[in-house]
C-alpha positions in Angstrom: 109.5 140.6 70.7 108.5 137.4 69.1 104.8 136.3 70.0 104.2 132.6 69.9 100.5 131.4 70.0 99.9 128.4 72.1 96.6 126.7 71.4 95.3 124.7 74.5 92.4 122.3 74.5 90.7 122.8 77.7 88.3 119.9 78.5 85.9 120.4 81.4 85.8 124.2 81.6 82.0 124.2 82.3 82.9 122.8 85.8 83.7 125.1 88.8 87.4 124.4 89.0 88.1 124.2 85.2 86.2 127.5 84.6 87.2 129.7 87.5 90.8 128.7 88.4 92.2 127.3 85.1 90.3 129.3 82.3 89.6 132.8 84.0 92.3 133.0 86.6 95.1 131.2 84.7 94.9 131.3 81.0 92.7 134.4 80.5 94.7 136.2 83.1 97.9 135.3 81.2 96.2 137.0 78.1 95.4 140.0 80.2 98.9 140.5 81.3 100.0 140.4 77.7 101.1 136.6 77.5 104.1 134.9 79.3 107.4 136.3 78.8 110.0 133.4 78.4 112.8 135.8 79.0 114.5 135.1 75.6 112.6 137.6 73.6 109.6 135.1 73.1 106.1 135.8 74.5 103.8 132.8 74.8 100.2 133.8 73.8 97.7 131.0 75.2 94.7 130.5 73.0 92.1 128.3 74.7 90.0 126.0 72.9 87.0 125.0 75.0 85.9 121.4 74.8 82.9 119.7 76.3 79.7 117.9 75.8 77.3 120.8 76.1 77.7 123.3 73.2 75.3 126.0 74.6 77.4 126.0 77.7 80.6 126.3 76.0 79.2 129.1 73.7 77.9 131.0 76.7 81.5 131.0 78.2 83.1 131.8 75.0 80.7 134.8 74.4 81.2 136.0 78.0 84.9 136.3 77.5 85.1 137.5 73.8 86.2 134.0 72.3 84.9 133.2 68.8 82.9 130.2 67.6 86.3 128.6 66.5 87.3 128.5 70.3 84.8 125.8 71.1 84.0 122.2 70.3 82.1 119.2 71.5 84.2 116.8 69.3 87.3 115.8 71.4 88.7 113.5 68.6 88.6 116.3 66.1 90.3 118.7 68.5 93.1 116.2 69.2 93.5 115.5 65.6 94.2 119.3 65.1 97.9 119.8 64.5 97.6 123.5 65.8 96.8 122.1 69.2 99.8 122.0 71.4 98.5 121.1 74.9 95.6 119.1 76.1 94.2 120.1 79.6 91.7 117.9 81.5 89.5 119.0 84.4 86.6 116.6 83.7 85.0 114.4 86.3 87.5 111.7 87.5 85.7 108.9 85.7 86.1 110.3 82.3 89.8 111.6 82.5 91.9 108.6 82.0 90.4 107.7 78.7 90.7 111.3 77.4 94.4 111.6 78.6 95.2 108.3 76.9 93.8 109.8 73.6 95.6 113.0 73.9 98.9 111.2 74.6 98.2 109.0 71.5 97.8 112.4 69.5 101.1 113.6 70.7 99.8 116.3 72.9 101.6 117.6 75.9 99.5 117.0 79.0 98.3 119.1 81.9 95.7 117.8 84.0 93.7 118.1 87.3 94.2 115.3 89.8 93.4 112.4 90.4 94.8 111.4 87.0 93.0 108.1 87.1 90.6 106.0 89.1 93.4 103.5 90.2 97.1 103.2 90.4 97.6 100.9 87.5 95.8 103.4 85.2 97.7 106.4 86.6 101.2 104.5 86.0 100.1 103.5 82.6 99.3 107.2 81.7 103.0 108.1 82.8 104.5 105.3 80.9 102.6 106.2 77.8 103.6 109.8 78.0 107.2 109.0 78.5 107.1 106.5 75.7 105.5 109.0 73.4 107.9 111.8 74.3 105.3 114.3 75.6 105.8 116.6 78.6 103.1 116.2 81.4 102.0 118.2 84.4 99.6 117.5 87.2 97.8 120.2 89.1 99.4 120.6 92.5 98.0 124.0 93.5 98.3 123.8 97.4 102.0 124.1 97.5 101.8 127.4 95.5 99.4 129.0 98.0 100.7 132.0 99.9 100.4 130.3 103.3 102.4 127.1 102.3 104.9 129.1 100.4 105.6 130.9 103.7 105.7 127.6 105.5 108.3 126.4 102.9 110.3 129.5 103.6 110.5 128.6 107.3 111.5 125.0 106.5 114.1 125.9 104.1 115.5 128.4 106.7 115.8 125.7 109.4 113.3 127.4 111.7 111.8 124.2 113.0 114.9 122.3 113.9 113.7 118.7 113.7 110.3 118.5 112.6 108.1 116.2 114.9 104.5 116.3 113.6 102.2 117.8 111.1 98.5 118.2 111.8 96.1 119.3 109.1 92.5 120.2 109.3 90.6 120.5 106.0 87.0 120.9 105.4 83.6 122.6 105.6 79.9 122.0 105.7 78.6 121.0 102.2 74.8 121.6 102.2 72.8 118.4 101.7 70.9 120.1 98.8 67.4 119.8 100.2 66.8 123.3 101.6 69.9 124.8 100.6 71.9 124.4 97.3 75.1 122.1 97.7 78.4 123.9 97.0 79.8 120.9 95.3 78.4 118.7 92.5 76.5 115.6 93.2 79.0 113.3 91.6 81.4 114.0 94.4 79.3 111.9 96.7 78.7 108.8 94.5 81.6 106.2 94.5 80.4 104.8 91.3 81.0 108.2 89.6 84.5 108.7 91.0 83.5 110.6 94.0 84.6 110.5 97.7 86.9 112.7 99.8 89.8 110.3 99.9 90.0 110.2 96.0 89.7 114.0 96.0 91.9 115.0 99.1 94.6 112.3 99.6 96.3 113.1 96.3 96.6 116.8 97.6 97.9 115.6 101.0 100.5 113.3 99.2 102.2 116.1 97.4 102.0 118.5 100.2 103.7 116.2 102.6 106.2 114.8 99.9 107.2 118.3 98.9 107.4 120.0 102.3 108.2 117.3 104.8 109.1 113.9 103.3 107.8 111.0 101.4 104.8 109.2 102.8 105.9 105.8 104.1 102.8 104.4 105.5 99.0 105.4 105.9 96.5 104.5 108.3 93.0 105.9 107.6 89.3 105.7 108.7 86.7 106.8 106.3 83.1 107.7 106.8 79.9 108.5 105.0 78.4 110.9 107.6 75.5 112.1 105.4 73.9 109.1 103.8 71.4 111.0 101.6 71.7 114.2 99.6 69.7 116.0 97.0 71.2 116.5 93.4 71.1 119.5 91.2 67.6 118.8 90.1 66.4 118.6 93.6 66.0 114.8 93.7 67.3 112.7 96.6 70.1 110.1 96.1 72.1 107.8 98.4 75.6 109.0 99.0 77.7 106.0 98.4 81.1 107.6 98.6 83.0 108.8 101.7 82.5 112.4 102.9 85.1 112.2 105.7 88.5 110.8 106.2 90.8 110.6 109.2 94.3 109.7 108.2 97.7 109.2 109.8 100.8 109.2 107.7 104.1 108.1 108.6 107.0 110.2 106.8 110.5 109.8 105.7 112.7 111.2 108.5 110.3 110.0 111.4 107.7 112.9 111.4 104.1 111.8 111.7 101.2 113.6 110.0 97.6 113.5 111.0 95.1 115.1 108.6 91.4 115.2 109.0 89.5 115.9 105.8 85.5 116.4 106.0 82.7 117.8 104.0 80.5 117.4 107.2 82.3 119.8 109.5 81.5 123.4 110.4 84.5 125.7 110.3 86.0 126.9 113.6 89.3 127.9 112.4 90.7 130.7 110.5 90.9 129.2 107.1 89.3 126.1 105.2 92.5 124.3 105.6 95.3 124.7 108.2 98.5 122.8 108.9 100.3 123.0 112.3 103.8 121.8 112.2 105.7 121.4 115.4 109.6 121.1 115.7 112.1 121.2 118.4 113.0 124.9 117.8 109.6 126.2 116.9 106.0 125.7 115.4 104.0 127.3 112.9 100.2 127.2 111.8 99.9 127.7 108.0 96.6 128.2 106.0 95.7 129.2 102.4 97.1 132.7 102.9 98.5 133.1 106.4 101.2 131.7 108.4 101.8 132.2 112.3 104.8 131.1 114.2 105.9 130.5 117.8 109.7 130.1 118.4 111.2 128.1 121.2 112.5 131.3 122.8 108.9 132.7 122.9 106.9 129.6 123.9 104.8 130.2 126.9 104.7 127.7 129.7 101.0 126.5 130.0 100.0 124.7 133.3 97.0 122.5 133.4 94.3 123.7 135.8 90.7 123.4 134.7 89.6 125.1 138.0 90.8 128.5 136.9 89.6 130.4 133.8 92.3 131.1 131.2 93.5 134.7 131.5 95.3 134.9 128.2 94.4 133.9 124.6 96.6 131.3 123.1 96.2 132.5 119.6 97.6 136.0 120.5 100.8 134.4 121.5 101.8 133.7 117.9 103.6 136.0 115.5 102.4 136.5 112.0 104.9 135.9 109.0 104.9 138.7 106.6 104.3 138.3 103.0 107.6 140.0 102.0 106.5 139.4 98.4 103.6 139.5 96.0 102.0 136.1 95.6 100.2 135.3 92.4 97.2 132.9 91.9 98.6 129.4 92.7 96.8 127.7 89.7 98.2 130.5 87.4 101.7 130.2 88.9 101.8 126.4 88.2 100.4 127.0 84.6 103.4 129.4 84.0 105.8 127.0 85.2 104.5 124.1 82.9 104.3 126.5 80.0 107.9 127.3 80.4 108.9 123.7 80.8 107.2 122.8 77.6 108.5 125.7 75.6 111.7 126.6 77.3 112.6 123.2 78.6 112.6 124.7 82.3 112.8 122.3 85.2 109.6 120.7 86.2 108.8 117.7 88.3 105.2 117.6 88.9 104.4 115.2 86.1 102.2 112.1 85.5 104.4 110.0 87.7 104.0 112.5 90.6 100.2 112.4 90.0 100.4 108.6 90.2 101.8 108.9 93.8 98.7 110.7 94.7 96.3 108.1 93.3 98.4 105.5 95.0 97.9 107.1 98.4 94.2 107.6 97.9 94.0 103.8 96.9 96.0 102.7 100.0 94.0 104.9 102.3 90.7 103.4 101.1 92.1 99.9 101.5 93.6 100.8 104.9 90.0 101.8 106.1 88.4 98.7 104.5 90.9 96.5 106.3 91.4 98.4 109.5 95.2 98.5 109.4 98.1 100.5 108.7 99.6 100.0 105.2 103.0 100.7 103.8 103.3 102.9 100.9 106.1 101.5 98.4 108.0 103.8 96.1 106.8 103.7 92.5 108.6 104.1 89.3 107.9 103.9 85.6 
């Protein structure tokens, strides 16, 4: 068995997602399992190089996980100039991502990045063009389609369970504390538009690939955004004005005629089984899928409700649905996509979640904000390099 070391510059691992999902639960998890077997006698051994502005924070993470001093750096240019670095990964704040990705592409590094890839469509498309011209491979995190609940949903779609799909209704969100009397669960920049914050910028790229991959390309968008909580408190306990949207209510027309309606909010208290749920209704059956679970109701087992508000309901609607079994073991979604990307880079395995796919997400967010500002439905044109 031939072990090949793959050095990965990981920029932004001091943040919540970069640290937990990408470093700990993906790259370090791959090391714990002995590397990634390519199936040809080669095992990839990922070696992270932690990059960031705060050396003490990087050093603390490195010490915690047994990484040596050579695995940290505050000099991105020096790291990108290092010929032993194969891949550049970015999970920084959105406003810093585009420039760093441009530097990494110019240095000839393969790119794997969180979304959104840029603050605007032109910037996102330029990244895709630069990567194509340079001949480097790219991947954009699209973790939701690797979640157990949505994998079960895709199994149903592929098996023809729904018949003709009519509609998709999504509910996402939870209450993010304002930060005054309880610490906020999300960083303060998320609520400042000038720093690249906002729920549309954050979540519409997710909805683009979920809808595109499972149901069809988004043809048009009509959105209404809101800043429900106008004042919040930052990490130092200081009040600040929330200038970015914290809720968005979107309607998406899909290829094939289905309509999707998705509510996204950081100002909603959860009264559902999971933090995100999608209900899919079709002529032959319906399903409700969350992060991990999926329930179905087939046409043959659909009850016959009758509207009568004068009589209390004698049955529980949720109990009339059937749980879909796992039937397999589901790995962490972030790790699963990392494995696919590494196989794409080193074994030329098929992979289509690239920077152009990431640009589609940026496009939908941009058009969603424009739709809200102009109060109208906007067509979503197809994009290409």
